[in-house]
Backbone as numpy.savetxt, mean C-alpha at the origin, in Angstrom:
# Nx Ny Nz CAx CAy CAz Cx Cy Cz
25.59 -8.19 18.33 24.93 -7.75 19.42 24.37 -9.01 20.16
25.25 -9.90 20.62 24.99 -11.09 21.30 24.37 -10.94 22.64
24.76 -9.83 23.32 24.44 -9.48 24.66 23.94 -8.02 24.90
23.37 -7.64 25.90 22.86 -6.20 25.97 23.52 -5.67 27.21
23.80 -4.32 27.13 24.37 -3.62 28.25 23.41 -3.52 29.46
23.91 -3.63 30.78 23.04 -3.64 31.91 22.88 -2.16 32.35
23.65 -1.26 31.94 23.59 0.20 32.51 23.10 1.14 31.49
22.34 0.68 30.53 21.77 1.56 29.46 20.39 2.06 29.84
20.18 3.25 29.87 18.80 3.79 30.34 18.15 4.39 29.13
17.01 3.86 28.64 16.42 4.19 27.43 15.03 4.93 27.68
14.73 5.32 28.95 13.49 5.89 29.24 13.10 7.20 28.48
14.09 7.86 28.00 13.91 9.18 27.26 14.18 8.89 25.78
14.43 7.79 25.35 14.77 7.56 23.87 13.60 7.75 22.89
13.64 8.43 21.88 12.70 8.76 20.97 12.87 8.07 19.74
14.15 7.90 19.08 14.44 7.26 17.86 15.48 6.14 18.11
15.11 4.96 17.61 16.14 3.82 17.75 16.21 3.23 16.40
17.51 3.25 15.96 17.76 2.63 14.64 18.66 1.39 14.83
18.20 0.25 14.46 18.84 -0.95 14.55 18.96 -1.75 13.28
19.12 -0.90 12.18 19.06 -1.52 10.84 20.40 -2.28 10.59
20.33 -3.22 9.58 21.44 -3.94 9.14 22.15 -4.73 10.21
21.40 -5.65 10.86 21.79 -6.52 11.90 21.53 -7.94 11.80
21.86 -8.80 12.73 21.42 -10.20 12.76 20.62 -10.55 13.92
19.87 -9.68 14.32 18.94 -9.93 15.50 18.11 -10.92 15.15
17.58 -11.66 16.08 16.42 -12.64 15.91 15.35 -12.31 17.00
14.17 -12.96 16.82 13.13 -12.73 17.78 13.45 -13.16 19.19
14.46 -13.98 19.35 14.87 -14.50 20.73 15.91 -13.70 21.36
16.39 -12.69 20.69 17.41 -11.77 21.22 17.08 -11.26 22.58
17.96 -11.44 23.56 17.75 -11.04 25.02 17.55 -9.62 25.12
18.21 -8.89 24.16 18.19 -7.28 24.21 16.78 -6.77 24.08
15.84 -7.54 23.57 14.55 -6.87 23.41 14.02 -6.36 24.68
14.17 -7.06 25.77 13.72 -6.66 27.11 14.10 -5.27 27.48
15.35 -4.97 27.21 16.03 -3.60 27.42 15.17 -2.56 26.59
15.04 -2.91 25.23 14.36 -2.00 24.38 13.05 -1.67 24.80
12.38 -2.65 25.33 10.91 -2.48 25.79 10.86 -1.35 26.78
12.02 -1.08 27.41 11.91 -0.02 28.43 11.80 1.43 27.81
12.07 1.55 26.52 11.94 2.91 25.80 10.57 3.18 25.44
9.66 3.53 26.45 8.25 3.67 26.34 7.85 4.94 25.53
8.84 5.87 25.50 8.63 7.10 24.68 8.95 7.04 23.20
9.41 5.75 22.78 9.99 5.60 21.48 8.79 6.02 20.41
9.43 6.80 19.41 8.46 7.22 18.24 8.84 6.61 16.99
10.16 6.24 16.87 10.62 5.64 15.57 11.40 4.46 15.83
11.13 3.38 15.29 11.89 2.14 15.50 12.21 1.60 14.08
13.42 1.59 13.78 14.04 1.16 12.44 14.74 -0.21 12.64
14.01 -1.21 12.00 14.67 -2.62 12.06 14.88 -3.09 10.74
15.03 -2.16 9.74 15.24 -2.64 8.34 16.51 -3.35 8.25
16.50 -4.32 7.29 17.75 -5.21 6.98 18.04 -6.06 8.17
16.97 -6.33 8.96 17.29 -7.48 10.04 17.14 -8.74 9.43
18.27 -9.23 8.92 18.15 -10.33 7.98 17.89 -11.74 8.61
17.77 -11.87 9.85 17.52 -13.07 10.62 16.27 -13.09 11.28
15.57 -11.86 11.31 14.28 -11.69 12.07 13.10 -12.39 11.33
12.54 -13.34 12.05 11.46 -14.05 11.44 9.96 -13.56 12.03
10.01 -12.91 13.09 8.75 -12.36 13.81 9.18 -11.22 14.57
8.34 -10.09 14.50 8.72 -8.93 15.26 8.41 -9.27 16.72
9.13 -8.58 17.71 8.84 -8.78 19.05 7.46 -8.20 19.43
7.10 -8.36 20.65 5.88 -7.88 21.17 6.10 -6.36 21.23
5.18 -5.74 20.58 5.15 -4.26 20.41 4.37 -3.39 21.34
3.53 -4.12 22.21 2.47 -3.49 22.97 3.09 -2.36 23.96
4.36 -2.48 24.26 4.87 -1.55 25.23 5.04 -0.12 24.59
5.25 -0.17 23.26 5.45 1.11 22.45 4.12 1.83 22.19
3.68 2.53 23.26 2.35 3.22 23.14 2.44 4.47 22.39
3.64 5.07 22.27 3.79 6.23 21.58 4.47 6.20 20.09
4.65 4.89 19.69 5.38 4.79 18.54 4.62 5.17 17.29
5.25 5.86 16.40 4.55 6.45 15.17 5.12 5.95 13.93
6.49 5.52 13.80 6.99 4.94 12.63 7.74 3.63 12.92
7.25 2.68 12.22 7.94 1.28 12.36 8.39 0.84 10.99
9.70 0.64 10.82 10.37 0.33 9.66 10.90 -1.07 9.65
10.19 -1.94 8.76 10.73 -3.43 8.75 11.16 -3.81 7.33
11.42 -2.73 6.53 11.72 -3.05 5.10 13.01 -3.92 4.90
13.00 -4.75 4.01 14.19 -5.64 3.62 14.49 -6.60 4.74
13.53 -6.98 5.56 13.65 -8.01 6.57 13.37 -9.35 5.76
14.21 -9.88 5.11 13.92 -10.93 4.03 13.32 -12.16 4.62
13.65 -12.57 5.81 12.99 -13.76 6.45 11.84 -13.48 7.27
11.31 -12.25 7.37 10.22 -11.89 8.29 9.01 -12.67 7.76
8.30 -13.53 8.63 7.25 -14.32 8.32 5.96 -13.89 9.02
6.21 -13.14 10.11 4.90 -12.82 11.00 5.22 -11.46 11.65
4.11 -10.69 11.55 4.03 -9.40 12.41 3.30 -9.77 13.69
3.94 -9.60 14.80 3.34 -9.95 15.95 1.89 -9.29 16.26
0.90 -10.02 16.49 -0.46 -9.45 16.83 -0.54 -8.27 17.77
0.48 -8.11 18.51 0.42 -6.97 19.50 0.60 -5.74 18.79
0.78 -5.62 17.57 0.95 -4.45 16.78 -0.40 -3.65 16.85
-1.49 -4.32 17.18 -2.73 -3.75 17.32 -2.87 -2.84 18.53
-1.89 -3.00 19.43 -1.90 -2.10 20.64 -1.14 -0.80 20.34
-0.38 -0.80 19.35 0.38 0.43 19.00 -0.70 1.43 18.40
-1.56 2.15 19.09 -2.62 2.93 18.63 -2.02 4.16 17.95
-0.77 4.58 18.28 -0.27 5.89 17.78 0.41 5.71 16.45
0.54 4.54 15.92 1.38 4.19 14.58 0.78 4.91 13.57
1.55 5.76 12.85 1.28 6.41 11.51 1.78 5.76 10.32
3.04 5.20 10.40 3.49 4.63 9.18 4.12 3.29 9.48
3.76 2.43 8.66 4.27 0.93 8.79 4.87 0.53 7.41
6.16 0.20 7.44 6.89 -0.16 6.15 7.34 -1.51 6.25
6.78 -2.35 5.31 7.05 -3.71 5.22 7.52 -4.02 3.79
8.17 -3.04 3.14 8.71 -3.28 1.73 9.77 -4.31 1.82
9.71 -5.18 0.63 10.77 -6.26 0.45 10.66 -7.25 1.63
9.60 -7.46 2.20 9.53 -8.66 3.16 8.89 -9.77 2.45
9.79 -10.43 1.68 9.22 -11.40 0.72 8.58 -12.70 1.16
8.94 -13.02 2.43 8.30 -14.22 3.04 7.03 -13.92 3.88
6.76 -12.69 3.95 5.51 -12.30 4.82 4.28 -12.45 3.97
3.45 -13.46 4.19 2.45 -13.76 3.34 1.13 -13.14 3.75
0.93 -12.76 5.03 -0.34 -12.09 5.49 0.05 -11.22 6.64
-0.93 -10.25 6.84 -0.78 -9.37 7.93 -1.87 -9.84 9.11
-1.49 -9.57 10.32 -2.40 -9.92 11.34 -3.63 -9.10 11.28
-4.86 -9.69 11.76 -6.11 -9.04 11.71 -5.98 -7.70 12.39
-5.13 -7.70 13.44 -5.00 -6.63 14.38 -4.48 -5.36 13.76
-4.03 -5.34 12.59 -3.57 -4.13 11.85 -4.76 -3.26 11.74
-6.00 -3.84 11.68 -7.12 -2.94 11.57 -7.38 -2.21 12.75
-6.69 -2.31 13.81 -6.89 -1.63 15.04 -5.91 -0.34 15.10
-5.16 -0.15 14.14 -4.18 1.06 14.05 -4.92 2.21 13.68
-5.59 2.88 14.57 -6.50 4.04 14.30 -5.87 5.23 13.69
-4.47 5.47 13.90 -3.86 6.51 13.40 -3.09 6.36 12.14
-3.08 5.18 11.63 -2.17 4.84 10.49 -2.52 5.57 9.26
-1.59 6.20 8.66 -1.78 6.82 7.43 -1.01 6.41 6.26
-0.10 5.58 6.51 0.74 4.96 5.47 1.13 3.42 5.71
0.67 2.67 4.65 1.02 1.19 4.78 1.72 0.70 3.48
2.97 0.35 3.65 3.79 0.05 2.48 4.11 -1.46 2.39
3.73 -2.13 1.41 3.86 -3.52 1.31 4.57 -3.93 0.01
5.21 -2.89 -0.52 5.89 -3.18 -1.94 6.85 -4.39 -1.87
6.66 -5.33 -2.85 7.56 -6.49 -2.99 7.45 -7.47 -1.83
6.27 -7.38 -0.98 6.22 -8.20 0.05 5.46 -9.52 -0.47
5.52 -10.64 0.34 4.97 -11.94 -0.19 3.58 -12.01 0.11
2.87 -10.99 0.42 1.39 -10.84 0.70 0.59 -11.57 -0.27
-0.33 -12.52 0.22 -1.26 -13.26 -0.64 -2.65 -12.61 -0.47
-2.94 -11.93 0.58 -4.17 -11.26 0.92 -4.02 -10.23 1.90
-4.96 -9.25 1.85 -5.00 -8.21 2.76 -6.27 -8.28 3.67
-6.04 -8.36 5.00 -7.21 -8.66 5.76 -8.38 -7.67 5.58
-9.62 -8.15 5.75 -10.83 -7.39 5.69 -10.82 -6.22 6.84
-10.07 -6.48 7.90 -10.13 -5.47 9.06 -9.42 -4.17 8.54
-8.73 -4.14 7.31 -8.15 -2.98 6.85 -9.13 -1.90 6.74
-10.33 -2.13 6.41 -11.45 -1.24 6.32 -11.61 -0.35 7.38
-11.07 -0.73 8.55 -11.35 0.13 9.75 -10.29 1.35 9.90
-9.33 1.33 8.87 -8.11 2.29 8.98 -8.73 3.56 8.26
-9.52 4.29 9.04 -10.17 5.53 8.45 -9.27 6.71 8.25
-8.05 6.65 8.66 -7.15 7.76 8.42 -6.03 7.38 7.50
-6.17 6.28 6.95 -5.08 5.67 5.96 -5.20 6.56 4.69
-4.04 7.12 4.31 -3.96 7.97 3.02 -3.22 7.28 1.92
-2.29 6.41 2.27 -1.56 5.77 1.16 -1.31 4.33 1.46
-1.77 3.48 0.53 -1.62 2.01 0.43 -0.89 1.58 -0.70
0.25 1.07 -0.59 1.08 0.62 -1.68 1.23 -0.89 -1.51
0.76 -1.61 -2.39 0.97 -3.06 -2.48 1.71 -3.44 -3.96
2.54 -2.50 -4.39 3.05 -2.71 -5.82 3.97 -3.90 -5.67
3.94 -4.71 -6.77 4.83 -5.88 -6.92 4.65 -6.85 -5.90
3.46 -6.92 -5.27 3.09 -8.16 -4.56 2.46 -9.24 -5.47
3.35 -9.90 -6.01 2.85 -10.81 -7.20 1.94 -11.87 -6.72
1.93 -12.27 -5.47 0.98 -13.26 -4.94 -0.36 -12.64 -4.51
-0.58 -11.32 -4.61 -1.79 -10.76 -4.26 -2.81 -10.91 -5.32
-4.00 -11.61 -5.03 -4.90 -11.91 -6.17 -6.14 -11.04 -6.01
-6.44 -10.42 -4.90 -7.74 -9.62 -4.76 -7.54 -8.64 -3.62
-8.34 -7.54 -3.92 -8.41 -6.62 -2.73 -9.67 -6.83 -1.91
-9.59 -6.58 -0.68 -10.86 -6.96 0.23 -11.98 -5.97 -0.11
-13.28 -6.34 0.00 -14.33 -5.51 -0.16 -14.35 -4.27 0.73
-13.73 -4.46 1.86 -13.78 -3.29 2.89 -12.86 -2.08 2.53
-12.14 -2.33 1.35 -11.34 -1.22 0.92 -12.21 -0.01 0.69
-13.47 -0.14 0.38 -14.33 0.99 0.17 -14.60 1.83 1.39
-14.13 1.39 2.61 -14.45 2.02 3.78 -13.19 2.99 4.19
-12.15 2.96 3.32 -10.91 3.78 3.68 -11.23 5.29 3.21
-11.99 5.96 3.98 -12.54 7.22 3.68 -11.56 8.29 3.51
-10.33 8.12 3.92 -9.24 9.09 3.74 -8.18 8.79 2.75
-8.37 7.54 2.04 -7.26 7.01 1.14 -7.23 8.00 -0.09
-5.94 8.43 -0.35 -5.62 9.29 -1.51 -4.77 8.56 -2.51
-3.89 7.69 -2.13 -3.11 6.94 -3.11 -3.18 5.49 -3.00
-3.47 4.77 -4.07 -3.72 3.34 -4.12 -2.77 2.79 -5.24
-1.60 2.08 -4.75 -0.71 1.50 -5.85 -0.71 0.06 -5.71
-1.12 -0.58 -6.73 -1.23 -2.09 -6.73 -0.56 -2.60 -8.01
0.46 -1.90 -8.55 1.11 -2.30 -9.85 1.73 -3.68 -9.63
1.66 -4.45 -10.59 2.53 -5.62 -10.68 1.92 -6.80 -9.84
0.62 -6.66 -9.38 -0.02 -7.76 -8.61 -0.76 -8.64 -9.62
-1.43 -9.67 -8.93 -2.14 -10.74 -9.74 -3.53 -10.58 -9.62
-4.21 -9.38 -9.22 -5.50 -9.19 -9.04 -6.23 -9.19 -10.48
-7.32 -9.80 -10.44 -8.12 -9.91 -11.76 -9.32 -8.95 -11.82
-9.61 -8.30 -10.60 -10.74 -7.29 -10.62 -10.59 -6.42 -9.28
-11.27 -5.34 -9.31 -11.40 -4.44 -8.14 -12.84 -4.60 -7.57
-12.96 -4.58 -6.23 -14.25 -4.51 -5.72 -15.07 -3.26 -6.07
-16.41 -3.41 -6.28 -17.21 -2.16 -6.58 -17.17 -1.11 -5.70
-16.93 -1.47 -4.42 -16.77 -0.48 -3.27 -15.75 0.53 -3.52
-14.80 0.36 -4.41 -13.75 1.24 -4.61 -14.29 2.69 -5.04
-15.54 2.61 -5.67 -16.10 3.93 -6.04 -16.39 4.84 -4.74
-16.44 4.23 -3.60 -16.77 5.07 -2.48 -15.65 5.70 -1.93
-14.42 5.65 -2.51 -13.28 6.23 -2.11 -13.28 7.72 -2.59
-13.89 8.66 -1.99 -14.14 9.93 -2.33 -12.90 10.78 -2.38
-11.85 10.44 -1.58 -10.74 11.23 -1.61 -9.57 10.64 -2.36
-9.76 9.51 -3.08 -8.77 8.90 -3.79 -8.38 9.79 -5.11
-7.07 10.07 -5.18 -6.59 10.95 -6.28 -5.72 10.15 -7.22
-5.00 9.15 -6.84 -4.07 8.43 -7.69 -4.27 6.88 -7.58
-4.61 6.25 -8.76 -4.83 4.87 -8.85 -3.89 4.26 -9.96
-2.97 3.46 -9.46 -1.99 2.88 -10.39 -2.06 1.35 -10.52
-2.52 0.88 -11.71 -2.60 -0.51 -11.99 -1.75 -1.07 -12.97
-0.57 -0.38 -13.16 0.34 -0.80 -14.10 0.89 -2.30 -14.00
0.86 -3.01 -14.97 1.36 -4.46 -14.79 0.58 -5.33 -14.23
-0.76 -5.11 -14.14 -1.72 -6.08 -13.54 -2.25 -6.90 -14.62
-1.41 -7.95 -15.03 -1.65 -8.72 -16.22 -2.94 -9.55 -16.13
-3.40 -9.89 -14.99 -4.62 -10.73 -14.73 -5.91 -9.74 -14.76
-5.77 -8.53 -14.69 -6.97 -7.65 -14.72 -7.81 -7.53 -15.95
-8.96 -7.92 -15.84 -9.89 -8.05 -17.01 -11.03 -7.07 -16.91
-11.27 -6.35 -15.82 -12.33 -5.49 -15.69 -12.19 -4.47 -14.71
-12.85 -3.30 -14.80 -12.77 -2.38 -13.89 -14.23 -1.86 -13.44
-14.46 -1.60 -12.20 -15.72 -1.04 -11.83 -15.76 0.47 -11.93
-17.05 1.10 -11.74 -17.01 2.61 -11.69 -15.98 3.01 -10.69
-15.31 4.06 -11.11 -14.14 4.66 -10.35 -14.55 5.96 -9.61
-13.89 6.23 -8.50 -14.23 7.41 -7.72 -13.99 8.66 -8.54
-14.88 9.63 -8.41 -14.74 10.94 -9.24 -13.76 11.89 -8.98
-12.94 11.61 -7.82 -12.01 12.53 -7.27 -10.63 12.26 -7.99
-10.50 11.13 -8.84 -9.09 10.77 -9.39 -8.55 11.89 -10.19
-7.37 12.09 -10.08 -6.67 13.07 -10.88 -5.57 12.17 -11.76
-5.19 10.99 -11.24 -4.23 10.18 -11.95 -4.75 8.76 -11.97
-4.73 8.23 -13.32 -5.05 6.80 -13.50 -4.19 6.20 -14.52
-3.59 4.97 -14.08 -2.70 4.23 -15.03 -3.26 2.77 -14.90
-3.51 2.31 -16.13 -3.84 0.88 -16.38 -2.95 0.38 -17.49
-2.45 -0.80 -17.21 -1.58 -1.55 -18.09 -1.85 -3.03 -18.13
-3.01 -3.49 -18.73 -3.45 -4.81 -18.70 -4.24 -5.12 -19.99
-4.57 -6.44 -20.09 -5.41 -6.79 -21.26 -6.94 -6.49 -21.07
-7.16 -5.32 -20.42 -8.46 -5.08 -20.19 -9.28 -4.59 -21.42
-10.42 -5.14 -21.92 -11.24 -4.83 -23.11 -11.89 -3.57 -23.01
-12.46 -3.24 -21.91 -13.43 -2.08 -21.74 -13.13 -1.32 -20.50
-13.16 0.04 -20.72 -12.95 0.92 -19.59 -14.39 1.31 -18.99
-14.46 1.63 -17.76 -15.71 2.22 -17.31 -15.84 3.61 -17.73
-17.11 4.32 -17.53 -17.28 5.60 -18.03 -16.35 6.51 -17.26
-15.66 7.28 -18.17 -14.61 8.24 -17.75 -15.09 9.67 -17.48
-16.14 10.03 -18.20 -16.48 11.40 -18.19 -16.85 11.87 -16.83
-17.28 11.00 -15.92 -17.62 11.31 -14.57 -16.41 11.70 -13.74
-15.22 11.33 -14.23 -13.96 11.63 -13.55 -13.59 13.10 -13.72
-14.35 13.99 -13.14 -14.30 15.44 -13.59 -13.03 16.04 -13.20
-12.19 15.39 -12.29 -10.86 15.93 -11.88 -9.65 15.29 -12.54
-9.88 14.29 -13.37 -8.78 13.55 -13.96 -7.97 14.38 -14.97
-6.63 14.32 -14.66 -5.66 15.14 -15.41 -4.76 14.20 -16.26
-4.40 13.01 -15.70 -3.50 12.25 -16.40 -3.93 10.81 -16.53
-4.03 10.29 -17.75 -4.60 8.93 -18.08 -3.52 8.20 -18.94
-2.94 7.06 -18.34 -2.09 6.26 -18.96 -2.63 4.79 -19.24
-2.66 4.44 -20.54 -3.24 3.19 -20.93 -2.25 2.46 -21.73
-1.00 2.69 -21.51 0.06 1.98 -22.28 0.02 0.53 -22.11
-0.02 -0.20 -23.21 0.05 -1.70 -23.18 -1.26 -2.34 -23.03
-2.45 -1.62 -23.11 -3.84 -2.24 -23.04 -4.00 -2.74 -24.33
-3.43 -3.92 -24.74 -3.51 -4.39 -26.16 -4.87 -5.00 -26.53
-5.86 -5.09 -25.65 -7.13 -5.49 -25.82 -8.23 -4.41 -25.97
-7.82 -3.30 -25.65 -8.70 -2.09 -25.45 -9.05 -1.56 -26.86
-10.31 -1.44 -27.15 -10.72 -1.02 -28.45 -11.28 0.34 -28.62
-11.88 0.86 -27.46 -12.35 2.20 -27.42 -12.24 2.80 -26.10
-12.24 4.02 -26.01 -12.29 4.85 -24.68 -13.66 5.51 -24.66
-14.42 5.40 -23.69 -15.68 6.24 -23.54 -15.26 7.74 -23.40
-16.22 8.49 -23.50 -15.99 10.04 -23.51 -15.05 10.41 -22.39
-14.03 11.18 -22.80 -12.92 11.56 -21.91 -13.40 12.83 -21.03
-12.86 12.79 -19.86 -13.07 13.91 -19.00 -12.45 15.29 -19.55
-13.11 16.34 -19.30 -12.84 17.62 -19.93 -11.59 18.20 -19.38
-11.13 17.84 -18.22 -9.93 18.43 -17.69 -8.74 17.71 -17.94
-8.74 16.71 -18.78 -7.58 15.93 -19.12 -6.46 16.65 -19.81
-5.22 16.48 -19.15 -3.99 17.20 -19.57 -3.15 16.23 -20.42
-2.97 15.01 -19.90 -2.04 13.98 -20.48 -2.81 12.67 -20.86
-2.58 12.19 -22.06 -3.21 10.86 -22.33 -2.00 10.18 -23.11
-1.79 8.99 -22.64 -0.79 8.02 -23.24 -1.46 6.68 -23.51
-1.43 6.31 -24.85 -2.03 5.11 -25.26 -1.13 4.23 -26.15
0.21 4.30 -25.73 1.12 3.49 -26.66 0.97 1.93 -26.43
1.15 1.22 -27.64 0.91 -0.20 -27.61 -0.48 -0.72 -27.45
-1.28 0.15 -27.97 -2.75 -0.16 -27.93 -3.25 -0.40 -29.31
-2.89 -1.52 -30.03 -3.15 -1.55 -31.45 -4.57 -1.63 -31.88
-5.47 -1.94 -30.96 -6.88 -1.99 -31.36 -7.75 -0.81 -31.00
-7.05 0.12 -30.30 -7.70 1.27 -29.75 -8.11 2.41 -30.78
-9.31 2.81 -30.93 -9.75 3.95 -31.66 -10.10 4.94 -30.64
-9.40 6.07 -30.84 -9.60 7.27 -29.89 -10.82 8.10 -30.30
-11.50 8.66 -29.25 -12.55 9.46 -29.60 -12.01 10.83 -30.18
-12.90 11.72 -30.46 -12.51 12.88 -30.95 -11.96 13.71 -29.84
-10.86 14.34 -30.11 -10.17 15.17 -29.00 -10.44 16.73 -29.21
-11.34 17.09 -29.96 -11.66 18.52 -30.10 -12.04 19.09 -28.71
-11.47 20.23 -28.42 -11.81 20.87 -27.21 -10.87 20.70 -26.07
-9.91 19.77 -26.33 -9.01 19.43 -25.17 -7.73 20.35 -25.42
-7.84 21.52 -25.03 -7.01 22.70 -25.29 -5.50 22.38 -24.77
-5.50 21.68 -23.72 -4.11 21.45 -22.99 -3.64 20.09 -23.07
-4.30 19.29 -23.80 -3.98 17.90 -23.88 -2.68 17.64 -24.63
-1.79 16.87 -23.83 -0.46 16.50 -24.43 -0.56 15.01 -25.10
């Protein structure tokens, strides 16, 4: 796609899939695509030569932006903050992307942010403004060492996946996530402690050399608890009464509490 058609009219276009291409940020065809002002889905996945996203401010109705497997992507253009309608942003496998623009915090409608296997070293504090965000996945972001304090402001967050990261602790503000249901910390080998956790959790997975767990009895909705590989864990505080599944493989120091009364525990 070295050139663009001159008689292509995109003013009614809703879905545009340009995956598996060699487009660059300097491609002349972007000017034509900018005329698709009704665009709701833009798929640029596997754009193997793209280093920066184009100016996105024209797409005022865009809801889904897919940039997964853009191996050379180093920058998301700050204009993304103008895409107020964006619901899903997929940056999976963008290994050279080290940070997100602060303007991501302006995405008022965003519900899903996927950063799996991205090169992210930090998540901006502005993320705390995403009051409609329901899912945040930063799994296998090996360079990610901490979560921002503002994460506690994500009042709609239901799923937090940060498996395989290098974080050593979670901010105490995480207990403010009253809608959080699933927290996955599998493979966080640097994790040494956990703060008090939100009471709405139904699923918790920890796989790290953590020596002590926070009080779990207050997690009144917790149904699944996975502690496999917590080789420094010596005991579990009182378990929540609704627990259905408990897995504690490869925990040689662990002494389990009495499990009387857990009628449905597997």
